C-alpha angles and dihedrals in degrees: 000000000000089000089055091051097041109021088164092043124245123313114279115180125220098236095196104040122185129204086261090059091048092051090055093049090050090051090050091050090047093053100042096092092051094044091050092047091052091045094057101028098103097037115112126218095269093049091051086062097056114103117238088227135005107286090010132116123277121245092259090054091047093053091050090044091055090053093049093045093049092048087054093046094051090053090047091054092048093048092048089051094050103032134047110259097324120200103249114230117245132204137201097251092180089057093042088056090060096054121107097254090061089054101036109029114089113243087239089077091057094043090054091046090052093051093053095040094050092049090058094039094053090050087055096044092049091054094056122107121220089256092056090056087061092062112110142220129190114240117200090217103033105030123222111358134178119227085247088064093040092052090051092048091048093053091046093048093058093046091046094057092044090052090052091056094044088050090053092048090052095047091048093046092242094132 
């Protein structure tokens, strides 16, 4: 079951990142919308409602969650760049996943949102100096974190959810 929840394993940060590490994370972030779109493109309405694990979200919820999470991440980055160690807003993702937009909005709305959001986010990330990646924010769940760590977590998060959907597709024979 852990493999279904964390097919890539849990997040493990690179504590001494280099510019090469950052370039890889930026490319990951740039490609998340396309990778997610390709992962879900052939799923029908019924398949989108199958949870990736027992008790887990369905694929439709995961797609909407990635969009919501990434919007929040973008705002956290901008605040960390313009404020001194801001407290990052948190949200009750498990409750958001039960709201009507997760159930009724087509996933295409979140896929389009992700494409636009990531274009802007990557422009911002590519403009940052190594010193700016050392700026911090305070996460209610993870404590003080540099933008280096936040960028890694953000890149991992997208890959993580795509891997959950890919794992489901493989187990169900939808590939």
